[in-house]
FITOR-252360 format. One record per atom (N, C-alpha, C): residue number from 1; residue in one letter; atom name; z, y, x. Coordinates in Angstrom, 3 decimals. Atoms other than C-alpha are relative to their C-alpha. Example, Ala and Ser with C-alpha at 12.3 -4.5 7.8 and 13.67 -1.06 7.14 Angstrom:
+------+------+------+----------+----------+----------+
: resi : resn : name :       zz :       yy :       xx :
+------+------+------+----------+----------+----------+
:    1 :    A :    N :    0.000 :   -1.190 :    0.890 :
:    1 :    A :   CA :    7.800 :   -4.500 :   12.300 :
:    1 :    A :    C :    0.000 :    1.200 :    0.900 :
:    2 :    S :    N :   -0.060 :   -1.190 :   -0.820 :
:    2 :    S :   CA :    7.140 :   -1.060 :   13.670 :
:    2 :    S :    C :    0.730 :    1.090 :   -0.770 :
+------+------+------+----------+----------+----------+
***
This chain:
+------+------+------+----------+----------+----------+
: resi : resn : name :       zz :       yy :       xx :
+------+------+------+----------+----------+----------+
:    1 :    X :    N :    0.370 :    1.397 :    0.236 :
:    1 :    X :   CA :    3.122 :   13.745 :   -6.687 :
:    1 :    X :    C :   -1.367 :   -0.384 :    0.813 :
:    2 :    X :    N :    1.288 :    0.715 :   -1.100 :
:    2 :    X :   CA :    0.404 :   11.436 :   -4.723 :
:    2 :    X :    C :   -0.999 :   -0.444 :   -1.240 :
:    3 :    X :    N :    1.019 :    0.611 :    0.726 :
:    3 :    X :   CA :   -2.711 :   10.465 :   -6.462 :
:    3 :    X :    C :   -1.083 :   -0.454 :    0.543 :
:    4 :    X :    N :    0.846 :    0.702 :   -0.831 :
:    4 :    X :   CA :   -5.423 :    8.198 :   -5.172 :
:    4 :    X :    C :   -1.093 :    0.115 :   -0.909 :
:    5 :    X :    N :    1.385 :    0.039 :    0.526 :
:    5 :    X :   CA :   -9.148 :    8.982 :   -6.729 :
:    5 :    X :    C :   -1.035 :   -1.067 :    1.021 :
:    6 :    X :    N :    0.947 :    0.768 :   -0.417 :
:    6 :    X :   CA :  -11.756 :    6.568 :   -6.697 :
:    6 :    X :    C :   -1.377 :    0.068 :   -0.087 :
:    7 :    X :    N :    1.566 :   -0.127 :    0.329 :
:    7 :    X :   CA :  -15.506 :    6.314 :   -6.371 :
:    7 :    X :    C :   -0.935 :   -0.672 :    0.441 :
:    8 :    X :    N :    1.041 :    0.844 :   -0.530 :
:    8 :    X :   CA :  -18.700 :    4.480 :   -6.054 :
:    8 :    X :    C :   -0.206 :   -1.462 :   -0.293 :
:    9 :    X :    N :    0.444 :    1.255 :    1.046 :
:    9 :    X :   CA :  -18.788 :    1.942 :   -8.542 :
:    9 :    X :    C :   -0.905 :    0.200 :   -0.399 :
:   10 :    X :    N :    1.407 :    0.306 :    0.452 :
:   10 :    X :   CA :  -21.651 :    0.777 :  -10.240 :
:   10 :    X :    C :   -0.501 :   -1.351 :   -0.500 :
:   11 :    X :    N :    0.564 :    1.299 :    0.240 :
:   11 :    X :   CA :  -24.079 :   -1.769 :  -11.359 :
:   11 :    X :    C :   -1.248 :    0.039 :    1.239 :
:   12 :    X :    N :    0.872 :    0.491 :   -1.124 :
:   12 :    X :   CA :  -26.360 :   -3.272 :   -8.538 :
:   12 :    X :    C :   -0.224 :   -1.697 :   -0.068 :
:   13 :    X :    N :    0.548 :    1.758 :   -0.422 :
:   13 :    X :   CA :  -28.269 :   -6.477 :   -8.122 :
:   13 :    X :    C :    0.565 :   -0.725 :    0.816 :
:   14 :    X :    N :   -0.457 :    1.004 :   -1.124 :
:   14 :    X :   CA :  -27.139 :   -9.487 :   -6.404 :
:   14 :    X :    C :   -0.855 :    0.217 :    1.255 :
:   15 :    X :    N :    0.181 :   -0.304 :   -1.227 :
:   15 :    X :   CA :  -27.679 :   -9.058 :   -2.989 :
:   15 :    X :    C :   -0.200 :    1.373 :    0.348 :
:   16 :    X :    N :    0.173 :   -1.319 :   -0.305 :
:   16 :    X :   CA :  -27.555 :   -5.481 :   -2.790 :
:   16 :    X :    C :    1.675 :    0.966 :    0.353 :
:   17 :    X :    N :   -0.828 :   -0.707 :   -0.853 :
:   17 :    X :   CA :  -24.684 :   -3.002 :   -1.294 :
:   17 :    X :    C :    0.647 :    1.379 :   -1.024 :
:   18 :    X :    N :   -0.357 :   -0.541 :    0.683 :
:   18 :    X :   CA :  -22.429 :   -0.673 :   -2.752 :
:   18 :    X :    C :    1.325 :    0.687 :    0.771 :
:   19 :    X :    N :   -1.655 :   -0.849 :   -0.603 :
:   19 :    X :   CA :  -19.339 :    1.796 :   -1.141 :
:   19 :    X :    C :    0.690 :    0.574 :   -0.723 :
:   20 :    X :    N :   -1.052 :   -0.606 :    0.754 :
:   20 :    X :   CA :  -16.139 :    2.338 :   -2.605 :
:   20 :    X :    C :    0.707 :    0.993 :    0.894 :
:   21 :    X :    N :   -0.840 :   -0.578 :   -0.384 :
:   21 :    X :   CA :  -14.174 :    5.361 :   -2.056 :
:   21 :    X :    C :    1.478 :    0.134 :   -0.014 :
:   22 :    X :    N :   -1.022 :   -0.044 :    0.780 :
:   22 :    X :   CA :  -10.438 :    6.065 :   -2.402 :
:   22 :    X :    C :    0.676 :    1.063 :    0.783 :
:   23 :    X :    N :   -0.641 :   -0.446 :   -0.193 :
:   23 :    X :   CA :   -8.871 :    9.094 :   -1.831 :
:   23 :    X :    C :    1.557 :    0.638 :   -0.054 :
:   24 :    X :    N :   -0.698 :   -0.589 :    0.280 :
:   24 :    X :   CA :   -5.601 :   10.294 :   -1.361 :
:   24 :    X :    C :    0.242 :    1.605 :   -0.003 :
:   25 :    X :    N :   -0.108 :   -1.283 :   -0.251 :
:   25 :    X :   CA :   -4.112 :   13.626 :   -2.205 :
:   25 :    X :    C :    1.246 :    0.282 :   -0.512 :
:   26 :    X :    N :   -1.928 :   -0.495 :    0.278 :
:   26 :    X :   CA :   -0.415 :   15.493 :   -2.806 :
:   26 :    X :    C :    0.694 :   -0.113 :    1.115 :
:   27 :    X :    N :   -1.062 :   -0.198 :   -0.878 :
:   27 :    X :   CA :    2.491 :   15.771 :   -1.000 :
:   27 :    X :    C :    0.545 :   -0.954 :    0.477 :
:   28 :    X :    N :   -0.332 :    1.007 :   -0.469 :
:   28 :    X :   CA :    3.230 :   13.255 :    1.415 :
:   28 :    X :    C :   -0.087 :    0.045 :    1.644 :
:   29 :    X :    N :    0.225 :   -0.302 :   -1.642 :
:   29 :    X :   CA :    4.141 :   12.625 :    5.275 :
:   29 :    X :    C :   -0.766 :   -0.835 :    0.589 :
:   30 :    X :    N :    0.929 :    0.646 :   -0.436 :
:   30 :    X :   CA :    2.122 :    9.594 :    5.899 :
:   30 :    X :    C :   -0.412 :   -1.394 :   -1.035 :
:   31 :    X :    N :    0.090 :    1.148 :    1.193 :
:   31 :    X :   CA :    0.368 :    6.532 :    4.543 :
:   31 :    X :    C :   -0.237 :   -0.841 :    0.848 :
:   32 :    X :    N :   -0.229 :    1.354 :   -0.918 :
:   32 :    X :   CA :    1.360 :    3.326 :    5.665 :
:   32 :    X :    C :   -1.416 :   -0.852 :    0.141 :
:   33 :    X :    N :    0.801 :    0.934 :   -0.220 :
:   33 :    X :   CA :   -1.103 :    1.081 :    4.523 :
:   33 :    X :    C :   -0.975 :    0.343 :   -1.438 :
:   34 :    X :    N :    0.749 :   -0.719 :    0.948 :
:   34 :    X :   CA :   -4.059 :    1.364 :    2.383 :
:   34 :    X :    C :   -0.983 :   -1.878 :   -0.255 :
:   35 :    X :    N :    0.574 :    1.185 :    0.447 :
:   35 :    X :   CA :   -5.859 :   -1.584 :    0.399 :
:   35 :    X :    C :   -0.691 :   -0.154 :   -1.454 :
:   36 :    X :    N :    0.652 :    0.287 :    1.235 :
:   36 :    X :   CA :   -8.546 :   -2.847 :   -2.376 :
:   36 :    X :    C :    0.428 :   -0.954 :   -0.405 :
:   37 :    X :    N :    0.162 :    1.241 :    1.109 :
:   37 :    X :   CA :   -7.895 :   -5.059 :   -5.194 :
:   37 :    X :    C :   -0.950 :    0.201 :   -1.189 :
:   38 :    X :    N :    1.098 :    0.249 :    1.197 :
:   38 :    X :   CA :   -9.915 :   -6.574 :   -8.082 :
:   38 :    X :    C :    0.576 :   -0.504 :   -0.980 :
:   39 :    X :    N :   -0.720 :    0.793 :    0.921 :
:   39 :    X :   CA :   -9.341 :   -7.746 :  -11.323 :
:   39 :    X :    C :   -1.599 :   -0.208 :   -0.597 :
:   40 :    X :    N :    0.965 :    0.413 :    1.357 :
:   40 :    X :   CA :  -12.206 :   -9.575 :  -13.474 :
:   40 :    X :    C :    0.284 :   -0.609 :   -0.983 :
:   41 :    X :    N :   -0.250 :   -0.094 :    1.531 :
:   41 :    X :   CA :  -12.165 :  -10.061 :  -17.181 :
:   41 :    X :    C :    0.944 :   -1.649 :    0.217 :
:   42 :    X :    N :   -0.691 :    1.199 :    0.438 :
:   42 :    X :   CA :   -9.507 :  -12.824 :  -17.873 :
:   42 :    X :    C :    0.821 :   -0.906 :    1.465 :
:   43 :    X :    N :   -0.834 :    0.661 :   -1.110 :
:   43 :    X :   CA :   -8.064 :  -13.211 :  -14.239 :
:   43 :    X :    C :    0.881 :    1.195 :    0.565 :
:   44 :    X :    N :   -1.213 :   -1.440 :   -0.511 :
:   44 :    X :   CA :   -5.242 :  -11.701 :  -12.089 :
:   44 :    X :    C :   -0.802 :    0.699 :    0.989 :
:   45 :    X :    N :    0.429 :   -0.641 :   -1.278 :
:   45 :    X :   CA :   -5.550 :   -8.943 :   -9.831 :
:   45 :    X :    C :    0.440 :   -0.803 :    1.418 :
:   46 :    X :    N :   -0.183 :    0.888 :   -1.294 :
:   46 :    X :   CA :   -6.275 :  -10.313 :   -6.507 :
:   46 :    X :    C :   -0.285 :    1.026 :    0.953 :
:   47 :    X :    N :    0.148 :   -0.635 :   -1.202 :
:   47 :    X :   CA :   -6.369 :   -8.654 :   -2.861 :
:   47 :    X :    C :   -1.196 :   -0.430 :    0.510 :
:   48 :    X :    N :    1.436 :    0.100 :   -0.116 :
:   48 :    X :   CA :  -10.008 :   -8.077 :   -1.531 :
:   48 :    X :    C :    0.257 :    0.392 :    1.553 :
:   49 :    X :    N :    0.142 :   -0.754 :   -1.420 :
:   49 :    X :   CA :   -9.398 :   -6.120 :    1.653 :
:   49 :    X :    C :    1.075 :    0.889 :    0.312 :
:   50 :    X :    N :   -1.377 :   -0.277 :   -0.471 :
:   50 :    X :   CA :   -6.045 :   -4.830 :    3.545 :
:   50 :    X :    C :   -0.026 :    0.636 :    1.106 :
:   51 :    X :    N :    0.262 :   -0.518 :   -1.395 :
:   51 :    X :   CA :   -6.087 :   -2.137 :    6.079 :
:   51 :    X :    C :    1.489 :    0.610 :    0.221 :
:   52 :    X :    N :   -1.203 :    0.051 :   -0.503 :
:   52 :    X :   CA :   -2.524 :   -1.740 :    8.029 :
:   52 :    X :    C :   -0.160 :    1.070 :    1.103 :
:   53 :    X :    N :   -0.328 :   -0.517 :   -0.671 :
:   53 :    X :   CA :   -1.167 :   -0.187 :   10.648 :
:   53 :    X :    C :   -0.571 :   -0.234 :    1.445 :
:   54 :    X :    N :    0.895 :    0.081 :   -1.294 :
:   54 :    X :   CA :   -3.212 :    0.112 :   14.369 :
:   54 :    X :    C :   -1.020 :   -0.866 :   -0.300 :
:   55 :    X :    N :    1.076 :   -0.035 :    0.076 :
:   55 :    X :   CA :   -6.182 :   -0.550 :   12.880 :
:   55 :    X :    C :   -0.237 :   -1.748 :   -0.667 :
:   56 :    X :    N :   -0.486 :    1.030 :    0.758 :
:   56 :    X :   CA :   -4.811 :   -4.086 :   11.152 :
:   56 :    X :    C :   -1.320 :   -0.449 :   -0.975 :
:   57 :    X :    N :    0.061 :    0.861 :    1.090 :
:   57 :    X :   CA :   -7.149 :   -6.002 :    8.891 :
:   57 :    X :    C :   -0.168 :   -1.171 :   -0.631 :
:   58 :    X :    N :    0.124 :    1.588 :    0.132 :
:   58 :    X :   CA :   -7.351 :   -8.956 :    6.560 :
:   58 :    X :    C :   -1.030 :   -0.124 :   -1.344 :
:   59 :    X :    N :    0.835 :   -0.166 :    0.785 :
:   59 :    X :   CA :   -9.755 :   -9.691 :    4.005 :
:   59 :    X :    C :    0.408 :   -1.501 :   -1.007 :
:   60 :    X :    N :    0.036 :    1.181 :    0.734 :
:   60 :    X :   CA :   -9.953 :  -12.210 :    0.973 :
:   60 :    X :    C :   -1.079 :   -1.330 :    0.668 :
:   61 :    X :    N :    0.714 :    0.787 :   -0.571 :
:   61 :    X :   CA :  -11.574 :  -15.774 :    2.217 :
:   61 :    X :    C :   -1.824 :    0.301 :   -0.746 :
:   62 :    X :    N :    1.292 :   -0.355 :    0.418 :
:   62 :    X :   CA :  -14.510 :  -14.884 :   -0.270 :
:   62 :    X :    C :   -0.736 :    1.445 :    0.189 :
:   63 :    X :    N :    0.943 :   -0.603 :    0.104 :
:   63 :    X :   CA :  -15.628 :  -12.044 :    0.600 :
:   63 :    X :    C :    0.209 :    0.684 :    1.536 :
:   64 :    X :    N :   -0.009 :   -0.029 :   -1.341 :
:   64 :    X :   CA :  -15.108 :  -12.210 :    4.760 :
:   64 :    X :    C :   -1.464 :    0.050 :    0.516 :
:   65 :    X :    N :    1.131 :    0.228 :   -0.499 :
:   65 :    X :   CA :  -18.094 :  -11.545 :    6.395 :
:   65 :    X :    C :   -1.073 :    1.185 :   -0.731 :
:   66 :    X :    N :    0.601 :   -0.772 :    1.195 :
:   66 :    X :   CA :  -19.365 :   -9.324 :    3.328 :
:   66 :    X :    C :    0.180 :    1.300 :   -0.029 :
:   67 :    X :    N :   -1.011 :   -1.101 :    0.130 :
:   67 :    X :   CA :  -16.951 :   -6.507 :    3.033 :
:   67 :    X :    C :    0.584 :    0.593 :    1.129 :
:   68 :    X :    N :   -0.936 :   -0.892 :   -1.149 :
:   68 :    X :   CA :  -15.501 :   -4.074 :    5.157 :
:   68 :    X :    C :    0.677 :    1.212 :   -0.066 :
:   69 :    X :    N :   -0.927 :   -1.371 :    0.179 :
:   69 :    X :   CA :  -12.391 :   -1.560 :    5.079 :
:   69 :    X :    C :    0.192 :    0.675 :    1.339 :
:   70 :    X :    N :    0.064 :   -0.976 :   -0.771 :
:   70 :    X :   CA :  -12.511 :    1.175 :    6.786 :
:   70 :    X :    C :    1.074 :    1.344 :   -0.311 :
:   71 :    X :    N :   -0.865 :   -1.171 :    0.306 :
:   71 :    X :   CA :   -9.956 :    4.236 :    7.216 :
:   71 :    X :    C :   -0.373 :    1.297 :    0.490 :
:   72 :    X :    N :   -0.029 :   -1.250 :   -0.236 :
:   72 :    X :   CA :  -10.550 :    8.029 :    7.528 :
:   72 :    X :    C :    1.269 :    0.784 :    0.042 :
:   73 :    X :    N :   -1.340 :   -0.571 :   -0.052 :
:   73 :    X :   CA :   -7.094 :    9.225 :    8.775 :
:   73 :    X :    C :    0.079 :    1.412 :   -0.495 :
:   74 :    X :    N :    0.305 :   -1.368 :    0.587 :
:   74 :    X :   CA :   -8.299 :   12.782 :    8.574 :
:   74 :    X :    C :   -0.216 :    0.126 :   -1.145 :
:   75 :    X :    N :    0.207 :   -0.709 :    1.618 :
:   75 :    X :   CA :   -9.226 :   12.852 :    5.021 :
:   75 :    X :    C :    0.746 :   -0.979 :   -1.013 :
:   76 :    X :    N :   -0.780 :    1.020 :    0.847 :
:   76 :    X :   CA :   -6.774 :   10.127 :    4.020 :
:   76 :    X :    C :   -0.725 :   -0.592 :   -0.735 :
:   77 :    X :    N :    0.660 :    0.795 :    0.726 :
:   77 :    X :   CA :   -9.220 :    8.034 :    2.632 :
:   77 :    X :    C :   -0.469 :   -1.677 :    0.507 :
:   78 :    X :    N :    0.244 :    1.208 :   -0.315 :
:   78 :    X :   CA :  -10.061 :    4.623 :    2.652 :
:   78 :    X :    C :   -1.264 :   -0.600 :   -0.756 :
:   79 :    X :    N :    1.355 :    0.218 :    0.908 :
:   79 :    X :   CA :  -13.465 :    2.818 :    1.875 :
:   79 :    X :    C :   -0.180 :   -1.407 :    0.228 :
:   80 :    X :    N :    0.321 :    1.063 :    0.192 :
:   80 :    X :   CA :  -14.981 :   -0.292 :    0.937 :
:   80 :    X :    C :   -1.226 :   -0.268 :    0.098 :
:   81 :    X :    N :    1.394 :    0.181 :   -0.111 :
:   81 :    X :   CA :  -18.552 :   -1.320 :    2.056 :
:   81 :    X :    C :   -0.307 :   -1.565 :   -0.344 :
:   82 :    X :    N :    0.482 :    1.065 :    0.666 :
:   82 :    X :   CA :  -19.737 :   -4.190 :    0.096 :
:   82 :    X :    C :   -1.427 :   -0.353 :    0.125 :
:   83 :    X :    N :    1.025 :    0.269 :   -0.183 :
:   83 :    X :   CA :  -22.694 :   -5.953 :    1.142 :
:   83 :    X :    C :   -0.496 :   -1.414 :   -0.519 :
:   84 :    X :    N :    0.301 :    1.113 :    0.473 :
:   84 :    X :   CA :  -24.540 :   -9.015 :    0.033 :
:   84 :    X :    C :    0.757 :   -0.120 :   -1.153 :
:   85 :    X :    N :   -0.837 :    0.150 :    1.044 :
:   85 :    X :   CA :  -22.866 :   -8.660 :   -3.561 :
:   85 :    X :    C :   -0.820 :   -1.324 :   -1.187 :
:   86 :    X :    N :    0.443 :    1.049 :    0.790 :
:   86 :    X :   CA :  -22.877 :  -11.595 :   -5.694 :
:   86 :    X :    C :    0.628 :    0.013 :   -1.388 :
:   87 :    X :    N :   -0.446 :   -0.371 :    1.260 :
:   87 :    X :   CA :  -22.367 :  -11.688 :   -9.455 :
:   87 :    X :    C :    1.601 :   -0.474 :   -0.341 :
:   88 :    X :    N :   -1.301 :    0.346 :    0.136 :
:   88 :    X :   CA :  -18.929 :  -13.159 :   -8.969 :
:   88 :    X :    C :    0.853 :    1.092 :    0.565 :
:   89 :    X :    N :   -0.708 :   -1.361 :   -0.150 :
:   89 :    X :   CA :  -17.791 :   -9.938 :   -7.492 :
:   89 :    X :    C :    0.300 :    1.158 :   -0.908 :
:   90 :    X :    N :   -0.317 :   -1.113 :    0.917 :
:   90 :    X :   CA :  -17.854 :   -8.300 :  -10.507 :
:   90 :    X :    C :    1.232 :    0.086 :   -0.834 :
:   91 :    X :    N :   -1.617 :   -0.046 :    0.097 :
:   91 :    X :   CA :  -14.518 :   -6.927 :  -11.327 :
:   91 :    X :    C :    0.169 :    1.604 :   -0.322 :
:   92 :    X :    N :   -0.801 :   -1.508 :   -0.363 :
:   92 :    X :   CA :  -12.646 :   -3.315 :  -11.624 :
:   92 :    X :    C :    0.590 :   -0.017 :    1.198 :
:   93 :    X :    N :   -0.742 :   -0.475 :   -1.500 :
:   93 :    X :   CA :  -11.754 :   -2.375 :   -7.931 :
:   93 :    X :    C :    1.262 :    0.827 :   -0.236 :
:   94 :    X :    N :   -1.256 :   -0.861 :   -0.059 :
:   94 :    X :   CA :   -8.604 :   -0.788 :   -7.596 :
:   94 :    X :    C :    0.520 :    0.153 :    1.518 :
:   95 :    X :    N :   -0.393 :   -0.832 :   -1.409 :
:   95 :    X :   CA :   -7.308 :    1.276 :   -4.433 :
:   95 :    X :    C :    1.629 :   -0.177 :   -0.198 :
:   96 :    X :    N :   -1.599 :   -0.463 :    0.308 :
:   96 :    X :   CA :   -3.530 :    0.935 :   -3.592 :
:   96 :    X :    C :    0.385 :    0.435 :    1.796 :
:   97 :    X :    N :   -0.502 :   -0.492 :   -0.778 :
:   97 :    X :   CA :   -1.475 :    2.566 :   -1.258 :
:   97 :    X :    C :    1.243 :   -0.078 :    0.182 :
:   98 :    X :    N :   -1.698 :   -0.176 :   -0.215 :
:   98 :    X :   CA :    1.951 :    2.353 :    0.396 :
:   98 :    X :    C :    0.268 :    1.287 :    1.030 :
:   99 :    X :    N :    0.077 :   -1.132 :   -0.616 :
:   99 :    X :   CA :    2.716 :    6.056 :    1.189 :
:   99 :    X :    C :    1.627 :    0.308 :    0.576 :
:  100 :    X :    N :   -1.434 :   -0.452 :   -0.607 :
:  100 :    X :   CA :    5.894 :    7.373 :    3.206 :
:  100 :    X :    C :    0.168 :    1.577 :   -0.973 :
:  101 :    X :    N :   -0.205 :   -1.336 :    0.853 :
:  101 :    X :   CA :    7.124 :   10.349 :    1.088 :
:  101 :    X :    C :    1.398 :   -0.006 :   -0.331 :
:  102 :    X :    N :   -1.835 :    0.034 :    0.500 :
:  102 :    X :   CA :   10.854 :   11.990 :    0.517 :
:  102 :    X :    C :    0.806 :   -1.116 :    0.272 :
:  103 :    X :    N :   -0.679 :    0.865 :   -0.790 :
:  103 :    X :   CA :   12.189 :    9.734 :    2.887 :
:  103 :    X :    C :    0.371 :   -1.486 :   -0.188 :
:  104 :    X :    N :    0.371 :    1.631 :    0.231 :
:  104 :    X :   CA :   11.042 :    6.539 :    1.462 :
:  104 :    X :    C :   -1.118 :   -0.727 :   -0.325 :
:  105 :    X :    N :    1.722 :    0.472 :   -0.234 :
:  105 :    X :   CA :    7.928 :    4.324 :    1.072 :
:  105 :    X :    C :   -0.287 :   -0.158 :   -1.594 :
:  106 :    X :    N :    0.677 :    0.362 :    1.659 :
:  106 :    X :   CA :    5.953 :    4.542 :   -2.424 :
:  106 :    X :    C :   -1.160 :   -0.888 :    0.182 :
:  107 :    X :    N :    1.216 :    0.865 :    0.200 :
:  107 :    X :   CA :    3.484 :    2.330 :   -3.806 :
:  107 :    X :    C :   -1.012 :    0.537 :   -1.236 :
:  108 :    X :    N :    0.800 :   -0.828 :    0.458 :
:  108 :    X :   CA :    0.443 :    4.048 :   -5.488 :
:  108 :    X :    C :   -1.448 :   -1.151 :   -0.411 :
:  109 :    X :    N :    1.126 :    1.192 :    0.687 :
:  109 :    X :   CA :   -2.568 :    2.289 :   -7.683 :
:  109 :    X :    C :   -1.029 :    1.626 :   -0.583 :
:  110 :    X :    N :    1.115 :   -0.769 :    0.653 :
:  110 :    X :   CA :   -5.956 :    4.314 :   -8.255 :
:  110 :    X :    C :   -0.045 :   -0.537 :   -1.417 :
:  111 :    X :    N :    0.097 :    0.345 :    1.849 :
:  111 :    X :   CA :   -7.218 :    4.266 :  -12.108 :
:  111 :    X :    C :   -0.967 :   -0.961 :    0.128 :
:  112 :    X :    N :    1.059 :    1.042 :    0.118 :
:  112 :    X :   CA :   -9.848 :    1.944 :  -10.968 :
:  112 :    X :    C :   -1.397 :    0.117 :   -0.200 :
:  113 :    X :    N :    1.074 :   -0.496 :    0.138 :
:  113 :    X :   CA :  -13.666 :    1.629 :  -10.826 :
:  113 :    X :    C :   -0.866 :   -1.504 :   -0.147 :
:  114 :    X :    N :    0.916 :    1.264 :    0.295 :
:  114 :    X :   CA :  -16.247 :   -0.914 :  -12.346 :
:  114 :    X :    C :   -1.074 :    0.201 :    1.118 :
:  115 :    X :    N :    0.775 :    0.084 :   -0.907 :
:  115 :    X :   CA :  -18.126 :   -2.808 :   -9.952 :
:  115 :    X :    C :   -1.055 :   -1.472 :   -0.894 :
:  116 :    X :    N :    0.822 :    0.955 :    1.018 :
:  116 :    X :   CA :  -21.167 :   -4.990 :  -11.839 :
:  116 :    X :    C :   -0.901 :   -0.330 :    0.612 :
:  117 :    X :    N :    1.263 :    0.717 :   -0.681 :
:  117 :    X :   CA :  -23.238 :   -7.475 :  -10.198 :
:  117 :    X :    C :   -0.807 :   -0.963 :   -0.618 :
:  118 :    X :    N :    0.804 :    0.215 :    0.838 :
:  118 :    X :   CA :  -26.166 :   -8.125 :  -11.962 :
:  118 :    X :    C :   -1.102 :   -1.523 :    0.855 :
:  119 :    X :    N :    0.852 :    1.429 :   -0.378 :
:  119 :    X :   CA :  -27.997 :  -11.929 :  -11.165 :
:  119 :    X :    C :   -1.419 :    0.232 :   -0.071 :
+------+------+------+----------+----------+----------+
***
């Protein structure tokens, strides 16, 4: 089985920074894509940042220029560097990975990590 374990959430003042990490472990062939989503209370889960093959990345308009997604393929880990945080960034952040294993592709989610930005 594959597990995604997140870390790095917490409480920060507006304007501050946090770095989230998500490490994939278990038995698999390769990781196709990794991404970060977030869900604020009463809202739908939304894509924050995406990392595809060949270094491609995409960001939600609301975080462009402030957040950076990166991957360490040797460690099967994805990071989300969040700068100039705003109260509206407060949410539970979830890691997602599309992973090749047992002859097909599988979708996995992390358990979520809370990010709270105080004004």
